[in-house]
C-alpha positions, -999 to 999 in steps of 0.1 A, spaced: 364 -138 -36 338 -153 -12 333 -139 22 342 -159 52 342 -155 89 377 -151 104 385 -169 136 393 -136 153 375 -103 146 399 -75 152 376 -49 137 399 -42 107 384 -29 75 399 -57 54 383 -83 76 349 -68 67 357 -68 30 372 -103 24 356 -105 -10 380 -78 -23 411 -99 -16 421 -115 -49 425 -153 -51 460 -168 -49 460 -176 -87 458 -138 -94 494 -134 -81 509 -161 -103 521 -137 -130 541 -117 -104 555 -149 -89 566 -160 -124 585 -127 -130 602 -129 -96 613 -165 -104 629 -152 -136 648 -127 -116 660 -153 -92 693 -156 -111 718 -128 -109 730 -134 -144 695 -129 -158 691 -97 -138 724 -84 -152 714 -93 -187 680 -77 -183 695 -46 -169 720 -43 -198 691 -47 -223 672 -19 -206 700 4 -218 708 -10 -252 699 -34 -280 725 -62 -283 731 -96 -300 740 -128 -281 777 -126 -290 781 -91 -276 761 -99 -246 782 -129 -240 814 -108 -240 798 -82 -218 787 -107 -191 817 -130 -196 795 -161 -202 792 -185 -231 768 -178 -259 747 -209 -251 743 -198 -215 733 -162 -225 709 -177 -251 693 -197 -224 688 -167 -202 674 -147 -231 650 -174 -239 636 -173 -203 634 -135 -202 616 -135 -236 592 -161 -224 585 -139 -194 578 -110 -218 606 -89 -202 626 -86 -234 618 -86 -272 639 -95 -302 642 -86 -338 660 -103 -366 683 -84 -390 697 -109 -416 712 -137 -396 716 -116 -365 690 -114 -337 690 -83 -315 675 -82 -280 663 -53 -258 640 -47 -229 603 -48 -237 585 -15 -238 561 -24 -210 552 -10 -177 564 -42 -160 598 -41 -176 602 -4 -167 592 -10 -131 616 -39 -128 644 -18 -143 637 9 -117 635 -16 -89 669 -31 -98 685 2 -100 670 13 -67 679 -19 -48 714 -20 -62 719 18 -59 731 20 -95 720 42 -123 718 41 -161 751 44 -179 756 76 -197 
C-alpha cells in the first residue's frame, strides 16, 4: 500500500505505517465467505456437514427442506470451497472441506451459538 498523510496525526503506530495496511481487494475472500453464511439454512447445512458426510436426500430430511433447495445451498457452499463432494455410483456425498477456513468457521458457529459437536 502507498503511504499517505492522514488529516489528523494522533501519533498512533499504524498512522506511521500506512503501507502495511492491505488494500480493500485483499479482504474480498473473507467478504465472500461471510456472504455465504448470510443464510441460516446454509449455516445449518454447513454445520451438519462438519460432523458427517451426507447425500442430498438425507440432508433434505435433516433440515426439512426440499432436495432442490438443499442442492442450491450445497452448490453455493461448494463454490465457496467450504464443502467437498465425492461420487459413489449415482449418489453424491458432501462433507466439510478439510481446510483451516472451514474449521475456523465451524468453531465460530459453535462458539456464537453455544452449541457443541454431537456425540
